[in-house]
N, CA, C and O atoms as a GROMACS GRO file, in nm:
protein
  312
    1MET      N    1   0.082  -0.118   0.000
    1MET     CA    2   0.000   0.000   0.000
    1MET      C    3   0.087   0.126   0.000
    1MET      O    4   0.056   0.223  -0.068
    2GLU      N    5   0.194   0.122   0.076
    2GLU     CA    6   0.281   0.238   0.082
    2GLU      C    7   0.347   0.265  -0.053
    2GLU      O    8   0.367   0.381  -0.089
    3SER      N    9   0.382   0.161  -0.127
    3SER     CA   10   0.445   0.181  -0.257
    3SER      C   11   0.348   0.247  -0.355
    3SER      O   12   0.390   0.325  -0.440
    4THR      N   13   0.221   0.218  -0.344
    4THR     CA   14   0.121   0.282  -0.428
    4THR      C   15   0.113   0.431  -0.396
    4THR      O   16   0.101   0.514  -0.486
    5TYR      N   17   0.120   0.462  -0.267
    5TYR     CA   18   0.118   0.602  -0.226
    5TYR      C   19   0.239   0.677  -0.283
    5TYR      O   20   0.225   0.788  -0.334
    6MET      N   21   0.357   0.615  -0.274
    6MET     CA   22   0.478   0.678  -0.325
    6MET      C   23   0.470   0.697  -0.477
    6MET      O   24   0.511   0.801  -0.528
    7ALA      N   25   0.418   0.598  -0.548
    7ALA     CA   26   0.405   0.608  -0.692
    7ALA      C   27   0.310   0.720  -0.730
    7ALA      O   28   0.337   0.796  -0.823
    8ASN      N   29   0.198   0.732  -0.658
    8ASN     CA   30   0.102   0.839  -0.685
    8ASN      C   31   0.164   0.975  -0.654
    8ASN      O   32   0.142   1.072  -0.727
    9LYS      N   33   0.241   0.983  -0.547
    9LYS     CA   34   0.305   1.108  -0.509
    9LYS      C   35   0.406   1.149  -0.617
    9LYS      O   36   0.411   1.266  -0.656
   10LEU      N   37   0.487   1.054  -0.665
   10LEU     CA   38   0.585   1.084  -0.768
   10LEU      C   39   0.518   1.126  -0.898
   10LEU      O   40   0.565   1.217  -0.966
   11THR      N   41   0.409   1.060  -0.931
   11THR     CA   42   0.336   1.093  -1.054
   11THR      C   43   0.278   1.234  -1.045
   11THR      O   44   0.285   1.310  -1.142
   12SER      N   45   0.222   1.269  -0.930
   12SER     CA   46   0.163   1.402  -0.917
   12SER      C   47   0.270   1.510  -0.917
   12SER      O   48   0.248   1.618  -0.971
   13GLU      N   49   0.387   1.482  -0.858
   13GLU     CA   50   0.495   1.580  -0.859
   13GLU      C   51   0.551   1.598  -1.000
   13GLU      O   52   0.585   1.709  -1.039
   14ALA      N   53   0.559   1.491  -1.074
   14ALA     CA   54   0.611   1.498  -1.211
   14ALA      C   55   0.518   1.577  -1.301
   14ALA      O   56   0.562   1.653  -1.387
   15SER      N   57   0.389   1.559  -1.281
   15SER     CA   58   0.294   1.629  -1.368
   15SER      C   59   0.291   1.778  -1.336
   15SER      O   60   0.272   1.858  -1.427
   16THR      N   61   0.308   1.817  -1.210
   16THR     CA   62   0.308   1.960  -1.178
   16THR      C   63   0.439   2.025  -1.217
   16THR      O   64   0.441   2.144  -1.251
   17GLY      N   65   0.549   1.951  -1.214
   17GLY     CA   66   0.679   2.005  -1.252
   17GLY      C   67   0.691   2.031  -1.400
   17GLY      O   68   0.767   2.118  -1.441
   18ALA      N   69   0.618   1.958  -1.480
   18ALA     CA   70   0.627   1.973  -1.626
   18ALA      C   71   0.566   2.105  -1.672
   18ALA      O   72   0.607   2.158  -1.775
   19THR      N   73   0.471   2.158  -1.598
   19THR     CA   74   0.406   2.282  -1.638
   19THR      C   75   0.482   2.405  -1.592
   19THR      O   76   0.458   2.514  -1.644
   20ALA      N   77   0.574   2.391  -1.497
   20ALA     CA   78   0.649   2.505  -1.447
   20ALA      C   79   0.751   2.548  -1.552
   20ALA      O   80   0.811   2.465  -1.620
   21ARG      N   81   0.771   2.678  -1.564
   21ARG     CA   82   0.868   2.732  -1.658
   21ARG      C   83   1.006   2.730  -1.595
   21ARG      O   84   1.022   2.765  -1.478
   22SER      N   85   1.104   2.692  -1.672
   22SER     CA   86   1.241   2.692  -1.621
   22SER      C   87   1.301   2.831  -1.642
   22SER      O   88   1.270   2.900  -1.739
   23VAL      N   89   1.386   2.868  -1.550
   23VAL     CA   90   1.452   2.997  -1.559
   23VAL      C   91   1.584   2.978  -1.633
   23VAL      O   92   1.664   2.892  -1.597
   24ARG      N   93   1.604   3.058  -1.734
   24ARG     CA   94   1.727   3.047  -1.811
   24ARG      C   95   1.835   3.129  -1.743
   24ARG      O   96   1.817   3.248  -1.714
   25ARG      N   97   1.949   3.064  -1.717
   25ARG     CA   98   2.055   3.136  -1.650
   25ARG      C   99   2.138   3.213  -1.752
   25ARG      O  100   2.146   3.176  -1.869
   26LYS      N  101   2.198   3.318  -1.706
   26LYS     CA  102   2.278   3.402  -1.794
   26LYS      C  103   2.409   3.332  -1.826
   26LYS      O  104   2.476   3.282  -1.736
   27ALA      N  105   2.446   3.330  -1.952
   27ALA     CA  106   2.570   3.265  -1.994
   27ALA      C  107   2.690   3.352  -1.959
   27ALA      O  108   2.684   3.475  -1.966
   28ASN      N  109   2.798   3.286  -1.922
   28ASN     CA  110   2.922   3.356  -1.893
   28ASN      C  111   3.025   3.309  -1.996
   28ASN      O  112   3.092   3.208  -1.977
   29GLY      N  113   3.036   3.384  -2.104
   29GLY     CA  114   3.120   3.346  -2.216
   29GLY      C  115   3.266   3.322  -2.181
   29GLY      O  116   3.320   3.216  -2.216
   30PRO      N  117   3.333   3.417  -2.114
   30PRO     CA  118   3.474   3.395  -2.082
   30PRO      C  119   3.499   3.275  -1.990
   30PRO      O  120   3.597   3.203  -2.008
   31ALA      N  121   3.411   3.253  -1.895
   31ALA     CA  122   3.427   3.139  -1.805
   31ALA      C  123   3.406   3.008  -1.880
   31ALA      O  124   3.476   2.910  -1.855
   32THR      N  125   3.310   3.006  -1.970
   32THR     CA  126   3.285   2.886  -2.050
   32THR      C  127   3.403   2.857  -2.142
   32THR      O  128   3.446   2.743  -2.156
   33ALA      N  129   3.455   2.962  -2.206
   33ALA     CA  130   3.570   2.945  -2.294
   33ALA      C  131   3.692   2.896  -2.216
   33ALA      O  132   3.766   2.810  -2.263
   34ALA      N  133   3.712   2.950  -2.097
   34ALA     CA  134   3.825   2.907  -2.015
   34ALA      C  135   3.812   2.760  -1.976
   34ALA      O  136   3.911   2.686  -1.975
   35LEU      N  137   3.691   2.718  -1.944
   35LEU     CA  138   3.669   2.578  -1.908
   35LEU      C  139   3.695   2.486  -2.027
   35LEU      O  140   3.756   2.380  -2.012
   36LEU      N  141   3.649   2.526  -2.145
   36LEU     CA  142   3.672   2.444  -2.264
   36LEU      C  143   3.820   2.436  -2.300
   36LEU      O  144   3.868   2.331  -2.343
   37ILE      N  145   3.892   2.546  -2.283
   37ILE     CA  146   4.036   2.545  -2.309
   37ILE      C  147   4.106   2.452  -2.210
   37ILE      O  148   4.195   2.376  -2.248
   38GLN      N  149   4.064   2.458  -2.084
   38GLN     CA  150   4.125   2.372  -1.983
   38GLN      C  151   4.099   2.225  -2.015
   38GLN      O  152   4.189   2.142  -2.003
   39MET      N  153   3.977   2.192  -2.054
   39MET     CA  154   3.944   2.053  -2.087
   39MET      C  155   4.027   2.004  -2.206
   39MET      O  156   4.083   1.895  -2.202
   40ALA      N  157   4.034   2.085  -2.310
   40ALA     CA  158   4.110   2.046  -2.428
   40ALA      C  159   4.258   2.031  -2.396
   40ALA      O  160   4.323   1.939  -2.444
   41THR      N  161   4.311   2.121  -2.316
   41THR     CA  162   4.452   2.115  -2.279
   41THR      C  163   4.483   1.988  -2.203
   41THR      O  164   4.583   1.921  -2.230
   42GLU      N  165   4.396   1.953  -2.107
   42GLU     CA  166   4.417   1.831  -2.029
   42GLU      C  167   4.411   1.707  -2.117
   42GLU      O  168   4.490   1.614  -2.100
   43ILE      N  169   4.318   1.705  -2.210
   43ILE     CA  170   4.306   1.589  -2.300
   43ILE      C  171   4.428   1.577  -2.389
   43ILE      O  172   4.482   1.468  -2.407
   44LEU      N  173   4.472   1.690  -2.445
   44LEU     CA  174   4.586   1.686  -2.536
   44LEU      C  175   4.718   1.661  -2.463
   44LEU      O  176   4.810   1.602  -2.520
   45MET      N  177   4.730   1.704  -2.339
   45MET     CA  178   4.852   1.675  -2.261
   45MET      C  179   4.864   1.525  -2.236
   45MET      O  180   4.974   1.471  -2.233
   46ALA      N  181   4.752   1.459  -2.220
   46ALA     CA  182   4.752   1.316  -2.189
   46ALA      C  183   4.765   1.230  -2.315
   46ALA      O  184   4.790   1.110  -2.304
   47SER      N  185   4.748   1.288  -2.432
   47SER     CA  186   4.747   1.208  -2.554
   47SER      C  187   4.845   1.262  -2.659
   47SER      O  188   4.810   1.349  -2.739
   48PRO      N  189   4.968   1.211  -2.657
   48PRO     CA  190   5.066   1.257  -2.758
   48PRO      C  191   5.023   1.227  -2.902
   48PRO      O  192   5.051   1.304  -2.993
   49THR      N  193   4.954   1.115  -2.921
   49THR     CA  194   4.908   1.080  -3.056
   49THR      C  195   4.808   1.182  -3.108
   49THR      O  196   4.816   1.223  -3.224
   50MET      N  197   4.717   1.222  -3.023
   50MET     CA  198   4.618   1.321  -3.065
   50MET      C  199   4.684   1.456  -3.093
   50MET      O  200   4.646   1.526  -3.186
   51ARG      N  201   4.784   1.492  -3.011
   51ARG     CA  202   4.858   1.616  -3.034
   51ARG      C  203   4.929   1.611  -3.169
   51ARG      O  204   4.929   1.708  -3.244
   52GLN      N  205   4.989   1.498  -3.200
   52GLN     CA  206   5.062   1.484  -3.325
   52GLN      C  207   4.967   1.493  -3.445
   52GLN      O  208   4.998   1.559  -3.544
   53ARG      N  209   4.852   1.428  -3.435
   53ARG     CA  210   4.754   1.433  -3.545
   53ARG      C  211   4.701   1.574  -3.568
   53ARG      O  212   4.674   1.614  -3.681
   54ALA      N  213   4.685   1.649  -3.459
   54ALA     CA  214   4.634   1.785  -3.470
   54ALA      C  215   4.745   1.886  -3.495
   54ALA      O  216   4.719   2.005  -3.512
   55ASN      N  217   4.870   1.838  -3.496
   55ASN     CA  218   4.986   1.924  -3.516
   55ASN      C  219   4.992   2.035  -3.410
   55ASN      O  220   5.011   2.152  -3.442
   56ILE      N  221   4.975   1.995  -3.284
   56ILE     CA  222   4.978   2.088  -3.170
   56ILE      C  223   5.098   2.050  -3.083
   56ILE      O  224   5.117   1.934  -3.048
   57THR      N  225   5.178   2.149  -3.049
   57THR     CA  226   5.296   2.125  -2.966
   57THR      C  227   5.265   2.161  -2.821
   57THR      O  228   5.162   2.221  -2.791
   58LEU      N  229   5.357   2.123  -2.734
   58LEU     CA  230   5.341   2.159  -2.593
   58LEU      C  231   5.349   2.311  -2.574
   58LEU      O  232   5.289   2.366  -2.482
   59THR      N  233   5.424   2.377  -2.661
   59THR     CA  234   5.431   2.523  -2.658
   59THR      C  235   5.294   2.583  -2.689
   59THR      O  236   5.254   2.682  -2.628
   60ASP      N  237   5.223   2.524  -2.783
   60ASP     CA  238   5.088   2.570  -2.816
   60ASP      C  239   4.995   2.554  -2.695
   60ASP      O  240   4.912   2.641  -2.668
   61LEU      N  241   5.010   2.444  -2.625
   61LEU     CA  242   4.926   2.421  -2.508
   61LEU      C  243   4.958   2.520  -2.396
   61LEU      O  244   4.869   2.563  -2.324
   62ALA      N  245   5.086   2.554  -2.382
   62ALA     CA  246   5.124   2.654  -2.283
   62ALA      C  247   5.064   2.790  -2.318
   62ALA      O  248   5.020   2.863  -2.229
   63ALA      N  249   5.063   2.825  -2.446
   63ALA     CA  250   5.003   2.950  -2.490
   63ALA      C  251   4.852   2.950  -2.466
   63ALA      O  252   4.795   3.051  -2.426
   64ALA      N  253   4.789   2.836  -2.489
   64ALA     CA  254   4.645   2.826  -2.464
   64ALA      C  255   4.615   2.843  -2.315
   64ALA      O  256   4.513   2.902  -2.278
   65ASP      N  257   4.703   2.791  -2.230
   65ASP     CA  258   4.683   2.806  -2.086
   65ASP      C  259   4.696   2.951  -2.044
   65ASP      O  260   4.625   2.996  -1.954
   66LYS      N  261   4.785   3.026  -2.108
   66LYS     CA  262   4.797   3.170  -2.080
   66LYS      C  263   4.667   3.242  -2.117
   66LYS      O  264   4.620   3.328  -2.043
   67VAL      N  265   4.613   3.206  -2.231
   67VAL     CA  266   4.486   3.268  -2.274
   67VAL      C  267   4.376   3.233  -2.175
   67VAL      O  268   4.295   3.319  -2.139
   68ARG      N  269   4.373   3.107  -2.131
   68ARG     CA  270   4.272   3.065  -2.034
   68ARG      C  271   4.281   3.147  -1.906
   68ARG      O  272   4.180   3.191  -1.852
   69LYS      N  273   4.402   3.168  -1.858
   69LYS     CA  274   4.422   3.246  -1.736
   69LYS      C  275   4.380   3.391  -1.755
   69LYS      O  276   4.326   3.452  -1.663
   70SER      N  277   4.405   3.446  -1.874
   70SER     CA  278   4.364   3.584  -1.899
   70SER      C  279   4.211   3.596  -1.908
   70SER      O  280   4.155   3.701  -1.875
   71LEU      N  281   4.145   3.490  -1.951
   71LEU     CA  282   3.998   3.493  -1.955
   71LEU      C  283   3.939   3.484  -1.815
   71LEU      O  284   3.831   3.537  -1.789
   72ILE      N  285   4.008   3.417  -1.725
   72ILE     CA  286   3.957   3.399  -1.590
   72ILE      C  287   3.975   3.526  -1.506
   72ILE      O  288   3.891   3.555  -1.422
   73LYS      N  289   4.083   3.601  -1.528
   73LYS     CA  290   4.112   3.718  -1.445
   73LYS      C  291   3.997   3.818  -1.435
   73LYS      O  292   3.964   3.860  -1.324
   74PRO      N  293   3.934   3.858  -1.545
   74PRO     CA  294   3.823   3.953  -1.532
   74PRO      C  295   3.705   3.897  -1.451
   74PRO      O  296   3.635   3.973  -1.383
   75THR      N  297   3.681   3.768  -1.458
   75THR     CA  298   3.568   3.712  -1.385
   75THR      C  299   3.597   3.704  -1.236
   75THR      O  300   3.504   3.706  -1.156
   76LEU      N  301   3.724   3.694  -1.198
   76LEU     CA  302   3.758   3.688  -1.056
   76LEU      C  303   3.745   3.822  -0.989
   76LEU      O  304   3.722   3.828  -0.868
   77LYS      N  305   3.758   3.932  -1.064
   77LYS     CA  306   3.751   4.066  -1.007
   77LYS      C  307   3.609   4.109  -0.974
   77LYS      O  308   3.590   4.205  -0.899
   78LEU      N  309   3.510   4.040  -1.029
   78LEU     CA  310   3.371   4.079  -1.006
   78LEU      C  311   3.334   4.057  -0.869
   78LEU      O  312   3.220   4.084  -0.830
   0.00000   0.00000   0.00000
């Protein structure tokens, strides 16, 4: 009997949640770009084969990390 109650409760919560409007959050372009650069850098540092295929050197990755840090600085000052 209790499981029926829980199923009904979940069903009623799901149906009321579907009608509610979601709030769209404001995008943070520099923070998103910095995160993507960090992810790509970590992947490429771990994979020499992928770096070679993409013709990317470790110097390129160091330069990308500098750009990532410069993108983060303005967001930290807020």
